[in-house]
matplotlib code that plots the C-alpha trace (Angstrom):
import matplotlib.pyplot as plt

x = [0.0, 1.5, 1.1, 0.6, 3.5, 5.4, 3.3, 4.0, 5.9, 9.0, 12.3, 14.0, 15.5, 13.9, 11.1, 8.5, 8.5, 5.5, 6.1, 4.9, 5.8, 7.9, 9.8, 13.5, 16.3, 16.3, 16.5, 17.5, 20.9, 23.8, 23.9, 24.2, 20.8, 19.0, 16.5, 13.7, 12.0, 9.1, 10.3, 8.3, 9.7, 8.1, 7.5, 10.6, 12.1, 15.1, 17.3, 16.1, 19.7, 23.0, 24.9, 26.8, 30.2, 28.5, 26.5, 29.6, 31.6, 29.0, 29.3, 33.1, 33.0, 30.6, 32.4, 36.0, 35.6, 38.7, 37.9, 39.5, 41.3, 42.9, 44.2, 47.5, 46.9, 47.9, 50.7, 49.0, 46.0, 48.2, 50.8, 53.6, 53.0, 56.2, 56.5, 56.5, 53.1, 51.6, 50.4, 46.9, 45.2, 42.7, 41.7, 41.5, 40.1, 43.0, 41.9, 45.1, 46.7, 44.2, 43.0, 39.5, 40.8, 42.7, 40.2, 42.9, 44.8, 42.4, 42.7, 45.7, 46.3, 47.0, 48.5, 46.6, 43.4, 40.4, 37.0, 38.3, 40.8, 39.1, 41.6, 44.7, 46.3, 46.2, 42.5, 39.7, 36.0, 35.8, 32.7, 31.4, 29.4, 26.3, 28.1, 27.9, 30.7, 33.1, 36.2, 34.2, 34.4, 31.6, 32.6, 32.6, 29.1, 27.8, 29.3, 27.6, 24.3, 24.5, 25.4, 22.3, 20.0, 19.6, 21.1, 22.1, 19.4, 19.1, 19.6, 15.8, 14.9, 17.3, 16.0, 12.4, 13.0, 15.1, 12.3, 10.0, 6.9, 7.8, 7.9, 9.9, 11.1, 14.7, 15.5, 14.2, 12.2, 11.0, 12.5, 14.3, 17.8, 17.5, 13.8, 13.4, 17.2, 17.2, 19.9, 18.2, 21.3, 25.0, 26.6, 29.4, 28.9, 31.6, 34.3, 35.3, 37.7, 39.4, 36.8, 34.1, 32.1, 30.2, 27.1, 25.1, 27.2, 29.5, 32.7, 33.0, 30.4, 27.4, 25.3, 22.8, 19.8, 21.2, 18.9, 15.1, 13.9, 12.1, 8.5, 9.1, 10.9, 14.4, 17.4, 20.5, 19.2, 20.9, 24.3, 26.6, 27.9, 27.4, 25.8, 26.6, 23.9, 23.9, 23.7, 26.6, 27.2, 26.0, 24.1, 20.4, 18.0, 14.4, 12.1, 14.8, 15.9, 18.7, 22.1, 23.0, 26.8, 29.9, 30.1, 31.4, 31.1, 31.5, 34.2, 32.9, 32.4, 34.3, 35.7, 38.7, 37.8, 39.3, 40.8, 43.3, 46.8, 49.5, 52.1, 55.6, 54.6, 51.8, 49.0, 46.3, 46.6, 43.7, 44.1, 42.7, 39.0, 38.1, 40.3, 38.0, 34.2, 32.2, 28.9, 26.4, 26.6, 23.8, 22.9, 25.9, 28.0, 29.3, 31.8, 29.1, 29.1, 26.9, 30.1, 31.2, 29.0, 25.2, 24.7, 22.9, 19.7, 17.7, 18.4, 22.1, 24.4, 28.1, 30.3, 32.6, 35.2, 34.2, 37.5, 37.7, 36.9, 36.9, 36.1, 32.7, 31.2, 29.0, 25.8, 22.4, 20.6, 17.2, 15.1, 12.5, 9.4, 10.0]
y = [0.0, 3.3, 6.7, 9.9, 11.3, 14.3, 17.4, 20.2, 19.9, 17.8, 19.7, 19.9, 16.6, 14.6, 12.1, 12.0, 8.6, 7.4, 6.3, 2.9, -0.5, -2.9, -6.2, -5.2, -7.6, -11.0, -14.6, -16.0, -14.5, -13.3, -13.7, -10.0, -9.4, -11.6, -11.7, -10.2, -7.8, -5.3, -1.7, 1.6, 4.7, 8.1, 9.9, 11.6, 12.9, 11.3, 12.3, 10.7, 9.7, 9.5, 12.7, 13.2, 14.6, 17.8, 18.1, 17.6, 20.1, 22.8, 22.1, 22.3, 25.5, 27.1, 25.9, 25.2, 21.8, 19.6, 15.8, 13.2, 11.8, 15.2, 15.4, 14.2, 11.0, 11.2, 8.7, 7.7, 6.4, 4.2, 2.5, 0.9, 2.9, 4.1, 7.9, 8.2, 6.6, 9.1, 11.2, 12.2, 9.4, 6.7, 3.1, 2.1, -1.1, -2.8, -6.3, -7.0, -10.1, -10.2, -13.6, -14.3, -15.9, -12.7, -9.8, -7.2, -8.1, -6.1, -2.9, -0.5, 2.7, 5.3, 8.7, 11.4, 9.4, 11.7, 12.6, 14.5, 11.8, 8.6, 6.1, 8.1, 11.5, 10.6, 9.9, 12.4, 12.9, 14.9, 13.7, 12.0, 14.8, 12.7, 9.7, 9.3, 11.0, 8.5, 8.7, 10.4, 9.3, 9.7, 13.2, 14.4, 13.0, 14.5, 17.9, 17.9, 17.0, 19.8, 22.3, 21.1, 21.4, 17.6, 14.7, 11.1, 8.4, 5.9, 2.3, 1.7, 4.8, 3.8, 0.2, 1.2, 3.6, 1.0, -1.5, 0.8, -0.6, -4.2, -5.4, -8.6, -8.8, -9.8, -6.9, -3.3, -4.5, -8.0, -11.4, -11.9, -10.4, -9.9, -10.1, -11.2, -10.9, -7.2, -5.7, -3.5, -2.2, -1.7, -4.8, -7.2, -9.9, -12.6, -13.9, -11.6, -9.9, -10.2, -10.9, -8.2, -8.9, -5.6, -7.1, -4.3, -1.8, -0.5, -1.8, 1.1, 3.6, 4.6, 7.7, 7.8, 7.5, 4.7, 2.0, 2.0, 3.6, 1.6, 1.9, 5.2, 6.7, 6.3, 5.5, 3.5, 2.2, -1.0, -1.3, 1.4, 2.6, 1.6, 4.5, 5.8, 5.8, 7.4, 4.2, 2.5, -1.0, -3.8, -7.0, -6.3, -7.0, -8.1, -5.1, -2.5, -0.8, 1.3, 0.0, 1.7, 1.6, 0.3, -3.5, -6.7, -7.4, -10.1, -9.7, -7.2, -8.6, -6.0, -3.3, -2.8, -4.3, -1.4, 2.0, 1.4, 1.2, 1.2, -1.5, -1.1, -2.5, 0.0, -2.6, -2.0, -4.1, -4.5, -2.5, -3.4, -3.7, -2.4, 0.7, 2.8, 3.1, 1.7, 2.8, 0.8, 1.2, -0.1, -1.1, -2.9, -1.6, -2.3, -4.6, -7.0, -10.3, -13.4, -15.5, -13.7, -10.8, -10.9, -7.7, -5.9, -6.1, -3.7, -6.0, -6.2, -4.3, -4.1, -2.1, 0.7, 2.5, 6.1, 7.5, 5.3, 6.4, 4.1, 4.0, 2.4, 4.2, 7.3, 8.6, 10.3, 12.5, 12.7, 15.5, 15.0, 17.1, 19.7]
z = [0.0, -1.1, 0.5, -1.4, -3.5, -2.2, -2.5, -5.1, -8.3, -8.5, -8.3, -11.7, -12.7, -9.9, -9.7, -6.9, -5.2, -3.2, 0.3, 1.6, 2.8, 0.7, 1.1, 1.4, 0.7, -0.8, 0.5, -2.9, -3.5, -1.2, 2.6, 3.3, 1.6, 4.1, 5.6, 3.6, 5.9, 5.6, 5.6, 5.4, 3.7, 3.6, 0.3, -1.2, -4.5, -6.1, -9.1, -12.3, -13.2, -11.4, -11.1, -14.4, -15.2, -16.4, -13.2, -11.1, -13.2, -12.5, -8.7, -8.8, -10.9, -8.3, -5.2, -6.0, -4.4, -4.4, -4.3, -2.2, -5.2, -5.8, -2.3, -1.0, 1.1, 4.8, 5.5, 8.8, 6.8, 4.6, 6.8, 4.8, 1.6, 0.0, 0.1, -3.7, -3.8, -1.4, -4.2, -5.2, -7.2, -6.9, -7.6, -11.3, -12.8, -14.7, -15.8, -17.8, -16.3, -13.5, -12.0, -10.9, -7.7, -6.7, -6.6, -5.7, -8.8, -11.0, -9.2, -9.3, -7.4, -10.1, -9.2, -11.2, -11.4, -10.4, -11.6, -14.6, -15.4, -14.2, -15.6, -14.9, -16.0, -19.7, -19.6, -20.0, -19.6, -22.9, -24.7, -21.6, -20.0, -19.8, -18.2, -14.4, -12.5, -10.9, -8.7, -6.0, -2.4, 0.0, 1.2, -2.4, -3.0, 0.3, -0.6, -4.0, -2.4, 0.2, -2.5, -4.5, -1.5, -1.3, 0.5, -0.2, 0.0, 2.8, 1.7, 2.1, 0.0, -2.7, -2.8, -2.8, -5.7, -7.6, -7.5, -9.4, -7.8, -8.5, -4.9, -4.6, -8.2, -8.8, -11.1, -11.5, -14.5, -13.5, -13.0, -16.3, -16.6, -20.4, -21.3, -25.0, -25.2, -24.5, -22.2, -19.7, -17.9, -18.3, -16.8, -17.8, -20.4, -20.8, -18.5, -15.6, -15.2, -18.5, -21.2, -21.4, -24.6, -24.2, -25.8, -24.2, -26.2, -23.4, -21.9, -19.3, -18.2, -20.4, -20.9, -18.0, -20.2, -22.5, -21.0, -20.3, -17.0, -14.3, -13.4, -11.5, -14.5, -13.0, -15.1, -14.2, -10.8, -11.9, -13.5, -14.9, -11.5, -7.9, -5.9, -2.5, 0.2, 3.6, 5.6, 7.5, 6.4, 8.8, 8.4, 8.0, 10.9, 10.4, 10.5, 10.0, 6.8, 8.0, 9.1, 12.4, 12.4, 10.7, 10.9, 9.4, 5.7, 3.1, 0.5, -2.1, -5.6, -7.6, -5.4, -3.3, 0.1, 2.0, 1.3, -1.5, -0.1, -2.8, -2.6, -3.9, -7.3, -7.6, -7.1, -4.5, -1.3, 1.1, 4.3, 7.7, 7.0, 10.4, 10.1, 7.8, 8.3, 5.4, 3.9, 1.8, -2.0, -4.2, -7.7, -9.1, -12.0, -15.5, -13.7, -12.3, -14.2, -14.0, -13.7, -10.6, -9.2, -9.6, -7.7, -10.5, -8.5, -6.2, -3.1, -3.7, -1.4, -0.5, 1.8, 0.6, 2.6, 2.9, 1.7, -1.4, -4.9, -7.9, -11.6, -11.0, -8.1, -8.4, -6.7, -7.0, -4.5, -2.8, -1.3, 1.4, 2.0, 4.8]

ax = plt.figure().add_subplot(projection="3d")
ax.plot(x, y, z, "-o")
ax.set_aspect("equal")
plt.show()
């Protein structure tokens, strides 16, 4: 049963989402999604798409914001890192020579990687203005949201919106990943991590309206990029939709398991998973593959260290009625 939508006209670029109860989580997939529990959310507005490179550029131009990836890392946060690696940069997906059995082998800490240069200093977002911004840590997403007069969604708000009114369906469009053979989201096809067939048309990120919207008119709730939420990661509890505090976590499917700490060979090594608080990210990304990571579903969730930015994590914002 749904409550009324938020009153008044929707803010520009946002969709009004009705409040109500829904079945959050899944008992059919990964342990961290269990148990299915009934959760209520109040009406709210949510961005129709992830925040794009063009959107983020306007924010930076207006505020002068410097992202975490553009800031010199503190040596105390990355014990053991050689001094020449304590340079601004971020985690970049590098599948060359990576092994499925060694998740950290497909990530590299790349100095000079940031939201303008997502794959390193020689890369660019030229021509990608309508792609989701990446290489943004949680503080960057929160700063953008505050500037825009919005906030980041709770995990429950995000999942309710992603389901598009299909309570309990596996995907945002139903129970078939590719209905009638049609790709409904930007995910990975082929052998992960080294064989992306790009049958959906994209090997990396895609324009935010490249795939059909869900039942609420929202684009890219599944695939393309994971999205930050406002909730600390913890195992779900029956009857609750908000994780109360940082907690234990399974190994993420396709992200660094902790803040990226550069080893001497430039690869990313996992840090102490309890050292850095982690928030929930939702939705899966273009790196989610049926052979390894089936997290391109509304119920899917994984933890992300709050200071970590990567090539496949972005965000969208919400606004709640006063």
